[in-house]
Backbone as a printed PyTorch tensor [residue, N CA C, xyz], in Angstrom:
tensor([[[-56.3150,  21.3050,  29.2460],
         [-56.7270,  20.0870,  29.9170],
         [-55.6420,  19.0340,  29.7360]],

        [[-55.4020,  18.2770,  30.7520],
         [-54.3670,  17.2580,  30.7270],
         [-54.9080,  16.0040,  30.0570]],

        [[-54.0780,  15.4150,  29.1970],
         [-54.5170,  14.1940,  28.5220],
         [-54.3970,  13.0190,  29.4680]],

        [[-55.3670,  12.1590,  29.4470],
         [-55.3450,  10.9690,  30.2810],
         [-55.2230,   9.7470,  29.3910]],

        [[-54.5470,   8.7510,  29.9080],
         [-54.4570,   7.5160,  29.1480],
         [-55.8060,   6.8160,  29.1670]],

        [[-56.0020,   5.9120,  28.2590],
         [-57.2750,   5.1930,  28.1560],
         [-57.5500,   4.4310,  29.4520]],

        [[-56.5180,   3.8540,  30.0440],
         [-56.6800,   3.1140,  31.2930],
         [-57.1230,   4.0500,  32.4090]],

        [[-56.5050,   5.2340,  32.4700],
         [-56.8910,   6.2080,  33.4970],
         [-58.3290,   6.6490,  33.2930]],

        [[-58.7270,   6.8120,  32.0580],
         [-60.0940,   7.2260,  31.7580],
         [-61.0940,   6.1690,  32.2140]],

        [[-60.7870,   4.9100,  31.9360],
         [-61.6770,   3.8140,  32.3390],
         [-61.7070,   3.7020,  33.8570]],

        [[-60.5420,   3.8190,  34.4980],
         [-60.4850,   3.7180,  35.9550],
         [-61.2480,   4.8610,  36.6140]],

        [[-61.2290,   6.0180,  35.9810],
         [-61.9350,   7.1630,  36.5700],
         [-63.4370,   6.9140,  36.5930]],

        [[-63.9140,   6.0430,  35.7300],
         [-65.3370,   5.6950,  35.7460],
         [-65.6640,   4.8700,  36.9860]],

        [[-64.7590,   3.9770,  37.3810],
         [-64.9910,   3.1200,  38.5350],
         [-64.6410,   3.8200,  39.8450]],

        [[-63.5890,   4.6450,  39.8100],
         [-63.1370,   5.3480,  41.0070],
         [-63.3030,   6.8420,  40.7720]],

        [[-64.3630,   7.4240,  41.2990],
         [-64.6190,   8.8330,  41.0140],
         [-63.6080,   9.7840,  41.6460]],

        [[-62.9320,   9.4010,  42.7380],
         [-61.9700,  10.3160,  43.3350],
         [-60.7280,  10.3990,  42.4400]],

        [[-60.1480,  11.5890,  42.3620],
         [-58.9800,  11.7410,  41.4840],
         [-57.7950,  10.9450,  42.0080]],

        [[-57.0520,  10.4140,  41.0700],
         [-55.8800,   9.5960,  41.3910],
         [-54.6140,  10.3530,  41.0820]],

        [[-53.6020,  10.1560,  41.8600],
         [-52.3070,  10.7810,  41.5830],
         [-51.6380,   9.9590,  40.4770]],

        [[-51.6310,  10.5140,  39.2820],
         [-51.0700,   9.7440,  38.1600],
         [-49.5600,   9.9110,  38.0560]],

        [[-48.9800,  10.6020,  39.0140],
         [-47.5340,  10.7750,  39.0130],
         [-46.8330,   9.6520,  39.7530]],

        [[-47.5780,   8.7450,  40.4020],
         [-46.9710,   7.6400,  41.1440],
         [-47.5600,   6.3340,  40.6240]],

        [[-46.6950,   5.4150,  40.2650],
         [-47.1060,   4.0910,  39.8070],
         [-46.4320,   3.0730,  40.7040]],

        [[-47.1530,   2.0790,  41.1440],
         [-46.6030,   1.0860,  42.0490],
         [-46.6630,  -0.2810,  41.3810]],

        [[-45.5570,  -0.9850,  41.4880],
         [-45.4680,  -2.3450,  40.9680],
         [-45.1310,  -3.2600,  42.1270]],

        [[-44.8920,  -4.5410,  41.8610],
         [-44.6490,  -5.5150,  42.9280],
         [-43.4980,  -5.1050,  43.8410]],

        [[-42.3480,  -4.8130,  43.2790],
         [-41.1780,  -4.5490,  44.1080],
         [-40.5540,  -3.1820,  43.8470]],

        [[-41.3100,  -2.2740,  43.1910],
         [-40.7750,  -0.9390,  42.9580],
         [-41.9050,   0.0620,  42.8100]],

        [[-41.5190,   1.3280,  42.9670],
         [-42.4650,   2.4240,  42.8450],
         [-41.8350,   3.4640,  41.9220]],

        [[-42.6170,   3.9790,  40.9710],
         [-42.1070,   4.9510,  40.0130],
         [-42.8450,   6.2590,  40.2410]],

        [[-42.0690,   7.3550,  40.5020],
         [-42.6530,   8.6760,  40.6960],
         [-42.1610,   9.5810,  39.5810]],

        [[-43.0990,  10.3480,  39.0550],
         [-42.7140,  11.3250,  38.0430],
         [-42.2250,  12.5580,  38.7840]],

        [[-40.9790,  12.9700,  38.5210],
         [-40.3990,  14.1020,  39.2420],
         [-40.8530,  15.4110,  38.6130]],

        [[-40.5430,  15.5960,  37.3450],
         [-40.9540,  16.8280,  36.6810],
         [-40.9940,  16.5980,  35.1860]],

        [[-41.7520,  17.4560,  34.5400],
         [-41.8460,  17.3920,  33.0840],
         [-41.1270,  18.5980,  32.5300]],

        [[-40.3600,  18.3950,  31.5090],
         [-39.6660,  19.4900,  30.8490],
         [-39.9030,  19.3640,  29.3600]],

        [[-39.5450,  20.4250,  28.6640],
         [-39.6760,  20.3800,  27.2080],
         [-38.7110,  19.3630,  26.6260]],

        [[-37.5790,  19.1620,  27.3250],
         [-36.5770,  18.2330,  26.8070],
         [-36.9040,  16.7850,  27.1270]],

        [[-37.8290,  16.5500,  28.0470],
         [-38.1750,  15.1720,  28.3680],
         [-38.7710,  15.0680,  29.7530]],

        [[-38.8100,  13.8840,  30.2950],
         [-39.3860,  13.6520,  31.6110],
         [-38.3380,  13.0230,  32.4970]],

        [[-38.5020,  13.2050,  33.8210],
         [-37.6060,  12.5810,  34.7810],
         [-38.4490,  11.7590,  35.7420]],

        [[-37.9310,  10.6020,  36.1260],
         [-38.6480,   9.7150,  37.0260],
         [-37.7310,   9.3100,  38.1600]],

        [[-38.3390,   9.0100,  39.3000],
         [-37.6060,   8.4850,  40.4360],
         [-38.0660,   7.0470,  40.6250]],

        [[-37.1290,   6.1400,  40.6870],
         [-37.4410,   4.7240,  40.8250],
         [-37.0670,   4.3050,  42.2440]],

        [[-38.0360,   3.8530,  43.0040],
         [-37.8040,   3.4560,  44.3920],
         [-38.0220,   1.9520,  44.4780]],

        [[-36.9640,   1.2510,  44.8630],
         [-37.0590,  -0.2020,  45.0240],
         [-37.5080,  -0.5100,  46.4380]],

        [[-38.4450,  -1.4120,  46.5690],
         [-38.9420,  -1.8060,  47.8860],
         [-37.9960,  -2.8430,  48.4680]],

        [[-37.9040,  -2.8920,  49.7930],
         [-37.0580,  -3.9240,  50.3980],
         [-37.6590,  -5.2920,  50.1200]],

        [[-36.8080,  -6.2990,  50.0050],
         [-37.3390,  -7.6290,  49.7040],
         [-38.2610,  -8.1130,  50.8180]],

        [[-39.3110,  -8.7680,  50.4110],
         [-40.2780,  -9.2850,  51.3870],
         [-39.7070, -10.5380,  52.0370]],

        [[-40.1650, -10.8620,  53.2300],
         [-39.6160, -12.0450,  53.9090],
         [-39.8770, -13.3280,  53.1440]],

        [[-40.8850, -13.3530,  52.3430],
         [-41.1820, -14.5620,  51.5730],
         [-40.1160, -14.7690,  50.5050]],

        [[-39.6760, -13.6600,  49.9390],
         [-38.7270, -13.7940,  48.8360],
         [-37.2870, -13.9100,  49.3080]],

        [[-37.0590, -13.9200,  50.6540],
         [-35.6920, -14.0290,  51.1580],
         [-35.0630, -15.3670,  50.8040]],

        [[-35.8240, -16.4060,  50.8410],
         [-35.2850, -17.7180,  50.5110],
         [-35.0520, -17.7700,  49.0070]],

        [[-33.8350, -18.0170,  48.6040],
         [-33.5750, -18.0580,  47.1660],
         [-34.3300, -19.2000,  46.5150]],

        [[-34.8970, -18.8640,  45.4100],
         [-35.6510, -19.8810,  44.6770],
         [-34.6710, -20.7600,  43.9170]],

        [[-34.7390, -22.0130,  44.1730],
         [-33.8730, -22.9450,  43.4610],
         [-34.7210, -23.7400,  42.4970]],

        [[-34.2070, -23.8560,  41.3520],
         [-34.9000, -24.6640,  40.3590],
         [-34.5870, -26.1200,  40.6310]],

        [[-35.5930, -26.8830,  40.6290],
         [-35.3980, -28.3050,  40.8600],
         [-34.7450, -28.8980,  39.6240]],

        [[-33.5880, -29.4730,  39.8420],
         [-32.9130, -30.0870,  38.7060],
         [-33.6490, -31.3660,  38.3420]],

        [[-33.6880, -31.6430,  37.0730],
         [-34.4030, -32.8570,  36.6710],
         [-33.7220, -34.0890,  37.2520]],

        [[-34.5280, -35.0060,  37.6040],
         [-34.0050, -36.2500,  38.1660],
         [-33.2180, -36.9900,  37.0970]],

        [[-32.0020, -37.3310,  37.4600],
         [-31.1860, -38.0900,  36.5190],
         [-31.4860, -39.5600,  36.7120]],

        [[-31.7520, -40.1620,  35.5970],
         [-32.0130, -41.5960,  35.6930],
         [-30.6730, -42.3300,  35.6910]],

        [[-30.6660, -43.4500,  36.2660],
         [-29.4510, -44.2530,  36.2970],
         [-29.1680, -44.7630,  34.8950]],

        [[-27.9620, -44.4780,  34.4470],
         [-27.5800, -44.9110,  33.1090],
         [-26.9730, -46.3030,  33.1760]],

        [[-27.3390, -47.0830,  32.2320],
         [-26.7740, -48.4280,  32.1820],
         [-25.4020, -48.3560,  31.5170]],

        [[-24.6730, -49.4190,  31.6440],
         [-23.3370, -49.4850,  31.0630],
         [-23.4050, -49.3420,  29.5490]],

        [[-24.4400, -49.9220,  28.9450],
         [-24.5980, -49.8330,  27.4840],
         [-24.8350, -48.3890,  27.0530]],

        [[-25.6980, -47.6750,  27.8030],
         [-25.9940, -46.2860,  27.4540],
         [-24.7460, -45.4130,  27.5860]],

        [[-23.9860, -45.6460,  28.6450],
         [-22.7400, -44.8930,  28.8300],
         [-21.7840, -45.1870,  27.6830]],

        [[-21.6930, -46.4550,  27.3180],
         [-20.8120, -46.8510,  26.2150],
         [-21.2580, -46.1880,  24.9140]],

        [[-22.5710, -46.1450,  24.6500],
         [-23.0890, -45.5120,  23.4280],
         [-22.7560, -44.0230,  23.4090]],

        [[-22.9200, -43.3780,  24.5640],
         [-22.6080, -41.9490,  24.6390],
         [-21.1210, -41.7010,  24.3950]],

        [[-20.2880, -42.5480,  24.9600],
         [-18.8420, -42.4160,  24.7460],
         [-18.4830, -42.6130,  23.2720]],

        [[-19.1210, -43.6090,  22.6460],
         [-18.8610, -43.8550,  21.2250],
         [-19.3350, -42.6760,  20.3740]],

        [[-20.5060, -42.1270,  20.7180],
         [-21.0190, -40.9700,  19.9720],
         [-20.0810, -39.7770,  20.1360]],

        [[-19.5740, -39.5880,  21.3560],
         [-18.6340, -38.4890,  21.5950],
         [-17.3460, -38.7030,  20.8050]],

        [[-16.8790, -39.9460,  20.7630],
         [-15.6680, -40.2650,  19.9930],
         [-15.8870, -40.0030,  18.5080]],

        [[-17.0670, -40.3620,  17.9990],
         [-17.4000, -40.1100,  16.5870],
         [-17.4270, -38.6060,  16.3040]],

        [[-18.0300, -37.8480,  17.2210],
         [-18.0680, -36.3860,  17.0360],
         [-16.6550, -35.8100,  17.0170]],

        [[-15.8230, -36.3020,  17.9360],
         [-14.4430, -35.8210,  18.0000],
         [-13.6960, -36.1490,  16.7130]],

        [[-13.8650, -37.3850,  16.2300],
         [-13.2050, -37.7890,  14.9840],
         [-13.7280, -36.9760,  13.8030]],

        [[-15.0290, -36.7350,  13.7900],
         [-15.6280, -35.9510,  12.7110],
         [-15.0770, -34.5220,  12.7110]],

        [[-14.9930, -33.9350,  13.8960],
         [-14.4450, -32.5760,  13.9980],
         [-12.9800, -32.5510,  13.5810]],

        [[-12.2400, -33.5610,  14.0030],
         [-10.8280, -33.6630,  13.6370],
         [-10.6750, -33.7780,  12.1250]],

        [[-11.5050, -34.6230,  11.5140],
         [-11.4580, -34.7990,  10.0610],
         [-11.8150, -33.4940,   9.3570]],

        [[-12.7920, -32.7800,   9.8920],
         [-13.1930, -31.4960,   9.3020],
         [-12.0400, -30.4920,   9.3660]],

        [[-11.3620, -30.4400,  10.5120],
         [-10.2230, -29.5240,  10.6700],
         [ -9.1090, -29.9060,   9.7070]],

        [[ -8.8220, -31.2030,   9.5990],
         [ -7.7750, -31.6540,   8.6770],
         [ -8.1380, -31.3360,   7.2320]],

        [[ -9.4170, -31.4990,   6.8980],
         [ -9.8780, -31.1920,   5.5450],
         [ -9.7000, -29.7040,   5.2510]],

        [[-10.0730, -28.8560,   6.2110],
         [ -9.9130, -27.4150,   6.0210],
         [ -8.4410, -27.0390,   5.8660]],

        [[ -7.5800, -27.6630,   6.6740],
         [ -6.1420, -27.3910,   6.5600],
         [ -5.6080, -27.8260,   5.1980]],

        [[ -6.0540, -28.9920,   4.7330],
         [ -5.6090, -29.4780,   3.4260],
         [ -6.0750, -28.5340,   2.3200]],

        [[ -7.3210, -28.0600,   2.4150],
         [ -7.8300, -27.1180,   1.4110],
         [ -7.0370, -25.8180,   1.4430]],

        [[ -6.7070, -25.3710,   2.6480],
         [ -5.9310, -24.1310,   2.7870],
         [ -4.5370, -24.3060,   2.1800]],

        [[ -3.9030, -25.4370,   2.4570],
         [ -2.5660, -25.6940,   1.8930],
         [ -2.6270, -25.7840,   0.3700]],

        [[ -3.6690, -26.4370,  -0.1410],
         [ -3.8390, -26.5570,  -1.5910],
         [ -4.0030, -25.1770,  -2.2140]],

        [[ -4.7920, -24.3410,  -1.5710],
         [ -4.9960, -22.9790,  -2.0820],
         [ -3.6750, -22.2010,  -2.0600]],

        [[ -2.9220, -22.3330,  -0.9610],
         [ -1.6270, -21.6460,  -0.8730],
         [ -0.6840, -22.1410,  -1.9660]],

        [[ -0.7010, -23.4610,  -2.2080],
         [  0.1680, -24.0260,  -3.2420],
         [ -0.2220, -23.4840,  -4.6150]],

        [[ -1.5420, -23.4150,  -4.8800],
         [ -2.0130, -22.8900,  -6.1650],
         [ -1.6080, -21.4290,  -6.3380]],

        [[ -1.7430, -20.6510,  -5.2700],
         [ -1.3680, -19.2340,  -5.3390],
         [  0.1260, -19.1030,  -5.6020]],

        [[  0.9260, -19.9120,  -4.9210],
         [  2.3740, -19.8750,  -5.1160],
         [  2.7390, -20.2890,  -6.5370]],

        [[  2.0940, -21.3410,  -7.0380],
         [  2.3510, -21.8050,  -8.4080],
         [  1.9990, -20.7160,  -9.4130]],

        [[  0.8660, -20.0750,  -9.2080],
         [  0.4410, -19.0020, -10.1140],
         [  1.4330, -17.8440, -10.0740]],

        [[  1.9050, -17.5030,  -8.8760],
         [  2.8760, -16.4140,  -8.7400],
         [  4.1780, -16.7680,  -9.4620]],

        [[  4.6170, -18.0260,  -9.3350],
         [  5.8410, -18.4550, -10.0250],
         [  5.6630, -18.3910, -11.5390]],

        [[  4.4960, -18.8380, -12.0270],
         [  4.2350, -18.7860, -13.4690],
         [  4.2350, -17.3460, -13.9690]],

        [[  3.5810, -16.4630, -13.2220],
         [  3.5470, -15.0550, -13.6250],
         [  4.9450, -14.4550, -13.6100]],

        [[  5.7390, -14.8270, -12.6200],
         [  7.1110, -14.3280, -12.5340],
         [  7.9350, -14.8280, -13.7200]],

        [[  7.7800, -16.1190, -14.0520],
         [  8.5020, -16.6710, -15.2030],
         [  8.0590, -16.0030, -16.4970]],

        [[  6.7460, -15.8170, -16.6530],
         [  6.2400, -15.1440, -17.8580],
         [  6.7790, -13.7280, -17.9490]],

        [[  6.8130, -13.0230, -16.8350],
         [  7.3340, -11.6610, -16.8340],
         [  8.8110, -11.6600, -17.2110]],

        [[  9.5640, -12.6140, -16.6520],
         [ 10.9950, -12.6940, -16.9620],
         [ 11.2100, -12.9730, -18.4480]],

        [[ 10.4260, -13.9130, -19.0000],
         [ 10.5620, -14.2310, -20.4250],
         [ 10.2190, -13.0270, -21.2870]],

        [[  9.1300, -12.3340, -20.9500],
         [  8.7260, -11.1620, -21.7290],
         [  9.7990, -10.0780, -21.6470]],

        [[ 10.3460,  -9.8630, -20.4520],
         [ 11.3790,  -8.8440, -20.2860],
         [ 12.6220,  -9.2190, -21.0860]],

        [[ 12.9830, -10.5080, -21.0640],
         [ 14.1520, -10.9640, -21.8160],
         [ 13.9300, -10.7870, -23.3180]],

        [[ 12.7320, -11.1530, -23.7990],
         [ 12.4320, -10.9980, -25.2260],
         [ 12.4740,  -9.5290, -25.6360]],

        [[ 11.9080,  -8.6500, -24.8140],
         [ 11.9410,  -7.2190, -25.1230],
         [ 13.3760,  -6.7110, -25.1590]],

        [[ 14.1800,  -7.1670, -24.2080],
         [ 15.5770,  -6.7400, -24.1540],
         [ 16.3360,  -7.2180, -25.3870]],

        [[ 16.0980,  -8.4620, -25.7940],
         [ 16.7710,  -8.9970, -26.9890],
         [ 16.3580,  -8.2020, -28.2170]],

        [[ 15.0550,  -7.9160, -28.3650],
         [ 14.5900,  -7.1180, -29.5080],
         [ 15.2180,  -5.7320, -29.5000]],

        [[ 15.2800,  -5.1180, -28.3340],
         [ 15.8630,  -3.7810, -28.2320],
         [ 17.3470,  -3.8190, -28.5920]],

        [[ 18.0490,  -4.8570, -28.1140],
         [ 19.4810,  -4.9780, -28.4370],
         [ 19.6740,  -5.1880, -29.9350]],

        [[ 18.8050,  -5.9930, -30.5650],
         [ 18.9050,  -6.2060, -32.0140],
         [ 18.6520,  -4.9060, -32.7680]],

        [[ 17.6600,  -4.1190, -32.3160],
         [ 17.3910,  -2.8370, -32.9690],
         [ 18.5790,  -1.8940, -32.8140]],

        [[ 19.1510,  -1.8700, -31.6220],
         [ 20.3200,  -1.0090, -31.3990],
         [ 21.4670,  -1.4440, -32.3020]],

        [[ 21.6820,  -2.7600, -32.4210],
         [ 22.7600,  -3.2800, -33.2680],
         [ 22.5130,  -2.9110, -34.7300]],

        [[ 21.2560,  -3.0900, -35.2020],
         [ 20.9310,  -2.7430, -36.5890],
         [ 21.1060,  -1.2500, -36.8320]],

        [[ 20.6510,  -0.4230, -35.8790],
         [ 20.8170,   1.0270, -36.0260],
         [ 22.2970,   1.4080, -36.0560]],

        [[ 23.0860,   0.7860, -35.2020],
         [ 24.5200,   1.0840, -35.1660],
         [ 25.1750,   0.6770, -36.4810]],

        [[ 24.8200,  -0.5280, -36.9740],
         [ 25.3940,  -0.9790, -38.2490],
         [ 24.9740,  -0.0550, -39.3880]],

        [[ 23.7050,   0.3880, -39.3650],
         [ 23.2370,   1.3050, -40.4110],
         [ 23.9700,   2.6400, -40.3140]],

        [[ 24.1530,   3.1360, -39.0930],
         [ 24.8960,   4.3950, -38.9200],
         [ 26.3430,   4.2440, -39.3820]],

        [[ 26.9780,   3.1260, -39.0190],
         [ 28.3660,   2.8920, -39.4550],
         [ 28.4460,   2.7900, -40.9790]],

        [[ 27.4850,   2.0980, -41.5760],
         [ 27.4810,   1.9690, -43.0370],
         [ 27.3040,   3.3390, -43.6790]],

        [[ 26.4300,   4.1800, -43.0920],
         [ 26.2260,   5.5260, -43.6430],
         [ 27.4890,   6.3600, -43.4980]],

        [[ 28.1570,   6.2560, -42.3510],
         [ 29.4090,   7.0120, -42.1400],
         [ 30.4790,   6.5410, -43.1120]],

        [[ 30.6020,   5.2130, -43.2710],
         [ 31.6110,   4.6730, -44.2080],
         [ 31.3080,   5.1270, -45.6210]],

        [[ 30.0380,   5.1170, -45.9900],
         [ 29.6550,   5.5460, -47.3420],
         [ 30.0070,   7.0150, -47.5530]],

        [[ 29.7080,   7.8630, -46.5440],
         [ 30.0480,   9.2850, -46.6740],
         [ 31.5590,   9.4750, -46.7680]],

        [[ 32.2920,   8.6830, -45.9650],
         [ 33.7560,   8.7960, -46.0310],
         [ 34.2770,   8.3580, -47.3970]],

        [[ 33.7000,   7.2880, -47.9290],
         [ 34.1350,   6.8230, -49.2470],
         [ 33.8190,   7.8680, -50.3070]],

        [[ 32.6430,   8.5130, -50.1680],
         [ 32.3030,   9.5650, -51.1320],
         [ 33.2910,  10.7150, -51.0310]],

        [[ 33.6560,  11.0610, -49.7770],
         [ 34.6270,  12.1460, -49.5930],
         [ 35.9760,  11.7520, -50.1810]],

        [[ 36.3550,  10.4860, -49.9790],
         [ 37.6380,  10.0210, -50.5200],
         [ 37.6070,  10.0930, -52.0430]],

        [[ 36.4980,   9.6480, -52.6170],
         [ 36.3790,   9.6750, -54.0820],
         [ 36.4240,  11.1090, -54.5710]],

        [[ 35.6830,  11.9820, -53.8780],
         [ 35.6690,  13.3900, -54.2870],
         [ 37.0650,  13.9760, -54.1400]],

        [[ 37.7260,  13.6590, -53.0270],
         [ 39.0820,  14.1830, -52.8410],
         [ 40.0400,  13.5820, -53.8570]],

        [[ 39.8860,  12.3190, -54.1610],
         [ 40.7660,  11.7140, -55.1660],
         [ 40.4980,  12.3330, -56.5280]],

        [[ 39.2350,  12.5480, -56.8260],
         [ 38.9050,  13.1810, -58.1110],
         [ 39.5030,  14.5750, -58.1790]],

        [[ 39.4020,  15.2970, -57.0950],
         [ 39.9940,  16.6270, -57.0840],
         [ 41.5100,  16.5270, -57.1950]],

        [[ 42.0420,  15.6010, -56.4300],
         [ 43.4940,  15.4530, -56.4690],
         [ 43.9240,  14.9350, -57.8340]],

        [[ 43.1480,  14.0040, -58.3640],
         [ 43.4700,  13.4740, -59.6920],
         [ 43.3170,  14.5500, -60.7460]],

        [[ 42.3100,  15.3330, -60.6590],
         [ 42.1060,  16.4230, -61.6170],
         [ 43.1830,  17.4600, -61.4170]],

        [[ 43.5070,  17.7070, -60.1720],
         [ 44.5560,  18.6750, -59.8900],
         [ 45.9050,  18.1530, -60.3770]],

        [[ 46.1660,  16.8770, -60.1200],
         [ 47.4260,  16.3150, -60.5840],
         [ 47.4130,  16.1820, -62.0990]],

        [[ 46.2530,  15.8960, -62.6700],
         [ 46.1520,  15.8140, -64.1210],
         [ 46.3920,  17.2070, -64.7210]],

        [[ 45.8040,  18.1790, -64.0450],
         [ 45.9910,  19.5500, -64.5420],
         [ 47.4390,  19.9580, -64.3900]],

        [[ 48.0400,  19.6430, -63.2700],
         [ 49.4470,  19.9780, -63.1060],
         [ 50.2940,  19.1290, -64.0320]],

        [[ 49.9140,  17.9230, -64.1900],
         [ 50.6640,  17.0640, -65.0990],
         [ 50.5140,  17.5660, -66.5280]],

        [[ 49.3600,  17.9900, -66.9190],
         [ 49.1720,  18.4940, -68.2700],
         [ 49.8570,  19.8390, -68.4290]],

        [[ 49.9350,  20.6210, -67.3960],
         [ 50.6480,  21.8820, -67.4970],
         [ 52.1340,  21.6120, -67.6540]],

        [[ 52.5900,  20.6380, -66.9220],
         [ 53.9950,  20.2910, -67.0020],
         [ 54.2930,  19.7350, -68.3970]],

        [[ 53.4670,  18.8990, -68.9340],
         [ 53.7210,  18.3390, -70.2420],
         [ 53.5770,  19.3920, -71.3380]],

        [[ 52.7330,  20.3350, -71.1680],
         [ 52.5830,  21.3480, -72.2040],
         [ 53.7570,  22.3140, -72.1720]],

        [[ 54.3920,  22.4910, -71.0960],
         [ 55.5560,  23.3520, -71.0280],
         [ 56.7730,  22.6300, -71.5630]],

        [[ 56.7880,  21.4660, -71.5880],
         [ 57.9510,  20.7410, -72.0540],
         [ 57.9420,  20.7470, -73.5250]]])
């Protein structure tokens, strides 16, 4: 059994003859149901030709303008001037705030750059001092080893010369 809408059910009580529910008519259009599918429904929309009554374009009556006095015109001009000045002041204020923000950002960037430069310079100075201390320590260690070798060689040479000298003196 086909489902009927509540309106169709009520209308069927008043109009016992069956109605074609596939066609709906409105003021200036008619809607026909073409076919039903599992994927959806299709409709044909038929527009009726415009009626002779509606041929004349409907114009909205513009409100009657009252005659403005010179004072009223002057007040409106002054109000418009105030609005213009207010908008101008607002734009200038926004520009000033934007410039201030840009200046603050630039100042912060310069400070960070200076801080980075100072930190890099301090690190470089510390590294150079460490390199200098390490080099001096290495040189001192090399000099000490050389002095020890010289002392050892002198002792050997002195002992050798003492031994040769004592051999020479004992033969004499």
